[in-house]
C-alpha positions in Angstrom: -5.5 -31.4 1.3 -3.1 -28.6 2.3 0.5 -29.6 1.8 3.4 -27.6 0.7 5.1 -28.7 -2.5 8.5 -27.1 -3.1 8.7 -28.1 -6.8 5.5 -26.3 -7.7 6.4 -23.4 -5.5 9.7 -22.9 -7.4 7.9 -23.2 -10.7 5.4 -20.6 -9.6 8.2 -18.3 -8.5 9.9 -18.8 -11.9 6.7 -18.1 -13.8 6.1 -15.0 -11.6 9.6 -13.6 -12.4 9.0 -14.2 -16.1 5.6 -12.5 -16.0 7.1 -9.5 -14.2 9.9 -9.2 -16.8 7.3 -9.4 -19.6 5.2 -6.7 -17.9 8.2 -4.4 -17.4 10.2 -4.8 -20.6 8.1 -6.3 -23.4 6.0 -3.9 -25.5 4.8 -5.9 -28.4 1.6 -7.3 -29.9 2.1 -11.0 -29.1 4.4 -11.9 -26.2 2.9 -9.5 -23.6 -0.8 -9.8 -24.4 -1.1 -13.4 -25.4 2.0 -15.4 -24.3 1.7 -13.6 -21.0 -1.9 -14.9 -20.6 -0.7 -18.4 -21.7 1.9 -18.4 -18.9 -0.2 -16.8 -16.2 -2.5 -19.9 -16.0 0.6 -22.0 -15.5 1.7 -19.6 -12.8 -1.7 -19.9 -11.1 -1.7 -23.6 -11.5 1.7 -24.0 -9.9 0.9 -21.6 -7.1 -2.2 -23.6 -6.2 -0.4 -26.9 -6.5 2.4 -25.5 -4.2 -0.1 -25.4 -1.3 -3.0 -27.7 -2.2 -2.7 -31.4 -2.9 -5.4 -31.9 -5.4 -5.6 -33.8 -8.7 -4.2 -31.9 -11.8 -7.6 -31.9 -13.5 -9.3 -30.3 -10.5 -6.7 -27.6 -10.1 -6.5 -27.0 -13.9 -10.3 -26.6 -14.2 -10.4 -24.3 -11.2 -7.6 -22.1 -12.7 -9.3 -22.0 -16.1 -12.7 -21.0 -14.6 -11.0 -18.3 -12.5 -9.2 -17.0 -15.6 -12.5 -17.0 -17.5 -14.1 -15.1 -14.6 -11.4 -12.4 -14.7 -11.8 -12.1 -18.4 -15.6 -11.8 -18.0 -15.0 -9.0 -15.4 -12.9 -7.3 -18.0 -15.8 -7.6 -20.5 -18.1 -5.9 -17.8 -15.4 -3.2 -17.4 -15.2 -3.9 -13.7 -12.2 -1.6 -13.2 -14.1 1.4 -14.4 -17.3 0.5 -12.5 -15.5 0.3 -9.2 -13.5 3.5 -9.8 -10.1 2.1 -10.3 -9.5 3.1 -13.9 -6.5 5.2 -12.9 -5.0 2.5 -10.7 -2.1 0.9 -12.6 -1.8 -2.1 -10.3 -5.6 -2.9 -10.6 -5.3 -2.6 -14.4 -2.3 -4.8 -14.5 -3.7 -7.5 -12.2 -7.3 -7.6 -13.4 -6.6 -6.3 -16.9 -8.7 -3.8 -18.8 -9.9 -5.2 -22.1 -11.8 -8.4 -22.9 -10.5 -10.4 -25.8 -11.6 -13.8 -27.1 -7.9 -14.5 -27.9 -7.1 -14.3 -24.2 -9.7 -17.0 -23.5 -7.9 -19.2 -26.1 -4.5 -18.4 -24.5 -5.9 -19.5 -21.1 -7.3 -22.6 -22.5 -4.1 -23.5 -24.3 -2.1 -22.8 -21.2 -4.2 -25.2 -19.1 -4.1 -27.8 -21.8 -0.3 -27.6 -21.8 -0.2 -28.0 -18.1 -2.4 -31.1 -18.3 -0.2 -32.6 -21.0 2.9 -31.9 -18.9 1.3 -33.5 -15.9 0.7 -36.7 -17.7 
């Protein structure tokens, strides 16, 4: 089950660099909030596939459920509840605002991954 895959590792690294660049330099109402969420599930998918040899569907569903969980934690305002509302890193990693559009972005990102895996 554990097996390093260089191709997925390089894809994950590329998606990570893109995500960092978006976070640092893009201040808009589409690319950063929605396209970033679309790409982040691809990043997570590739990161998992870089180390775990599992079927694309299993990894994609796991990534999607994890993404939904993070969004649900945002809905529950977990950052504020655990006292990290002033922590920029926590707010960046976990996020700080629930949006249904984010759920759609995650879903479309995973659907894209599964189409590309075919």
